[in-house]
N, C-alpha and C positions, 0 to 999 in steps of 0.2 A: 264196396267199389272204391278204388283209389282214383284220385283226380287225374293222375298221369296215365291211367288206363284210357282216357279220352282226350287228354290235352297233348297235342304234338308240339315239338319245338317250333314248327313253322307258324303255329297259331299264337305265338308269344310276341307281343310288340313292346319292346323296352322303352320306347319314347313316342307315345301317341302325340300327333301334331295338331289334331283338331281342337278347336276352341269352343265348340258348342255340342249339345247333346246329340243332335242328328249326325254330326260329323263323327263323333266318337262311335256311335252305333255302326255307321258305315265302315269306319276304319277297322273296328273289331271284327265285323262280319266278313270282310273281304278275304282274309286268309282261310277262315273256316269254310266259307263257301267254295273257295278254290279247291281245297283238299277234299271236300265232300262232293265236288262236281255238281253243285246246285247254284242257282242264281242268287247273287248277293242281295238283289232286290227282294226276294222271297223272305230271306232272313230278316232284313231291315223292316219289312212290312209287319212281320210277326212281333218284332221287338217294339215297334212304334205302337201297335195295337195294345200291347201289354202296358206300355208307358202311359197310355191314355187312362188306364184304370188306376194309376198311381205310380209315382216315381219308384224306380228300383235303386235309387240312391239311398242306402240304408243308414247313412251317417258314418262318422268316424273316418271320412275320406274314402269310403268304399261304395262301389256301384256293382250290382249284379244284374245287368239286363238279361232277361230270360223270356222264353216263350216255347210254345209247342208248334211243330210244323207238320202238317199233313203230308203223308208220303215218305217221311223220313224213317229210316230203319234203325238208326242208332243215335246215341247221345253225341252231341258236338259241343266242344268247349273251346273258348278263346280266352286270352289273358292279355292285359295291357297295363302300362303305367303311364300316367300323364304327369310329367315332371312339374309342370306349372299349375296343374289342377284345373278343373272344369266345373262350371255351374251345371250340375246334373239334377237340379231341383231336389237335392238331398233333404231328408227330413230334418237335419240339423242346420240347413242353410249354409253349410260350409263347402268349400271346393272338394271335388272328388278326384282322387289320385289313382286308386287301385281298382281295376275293373276285371271281373270275370264275366264272360258271356256264356250263357247256357241255352242250348236249343235241344229239346227232346222230341221224340215222336209224339204225335197227337194223343195217342191212347196210353201214355206211360206216366200217369199221375204219380204213382209210387216212386218210380225212379227219379222223376223231376224233383219231388219234395226231398227225397233222400240226398241227392246231390246238392241242392240248395242248402240244406241243413249242414252238410259236411263243409261246404265252402264258408258258410257263416261261422261255423265253429272254429275253423283254423284262423279266420281273420279276426277273431277276438283276442288273439295273441299279439300284444303290442310289439314285443321285440321282433317277432316274425314280420309284422308289417313294416317295421323300420328297416329290416334287412332287405325286404323287397324294394323299398324306396331308394336304398343305397346301391342296389345292384347295377353294375355298369352296362350290362348287355343281356341279350336273350339267353345265352348259355348260363350266365350266373343266375338269372331268374329261374331257369329250369332246374338248376342244381338246388337252389333254395326250396323250391316247391317240392322237389323229389325228397329232400331231407325231411320236410314237414309231413309229407304224405306217408312216410314210413312210420312216423310217430303215432298215427291213428289206426 
């Protein structure tokens, strides 16, 4: 599965404004919830529950908040860049700049793990991360993601 099979341009936020973890979760969840026609509070609740188990700030400036939502029929993805960086309780204690939000149906463990692995894999590419951070807008971010998505 390709990332852009689930990530719509509307769910890409080129300049996240929030300065704390909860704000980032809400900001990332809002366009995803709108396009899926579900309550943003439901997504944020699932994400917060997952964060209580341990931070999804994986280090290297990356956060992948994720969770499973009952009643969901398909995978939801969101993406955002925090230009200033946010304390996301990352394992390396450094600011987090690049965020992928992932919500999957409650009974889709295989898909959930597969997409998490794919996102983690592409974000190990430092030149790719640098290009994301330099992108001026959502259209440029989408193009960069599309190009990287083709390589896998």
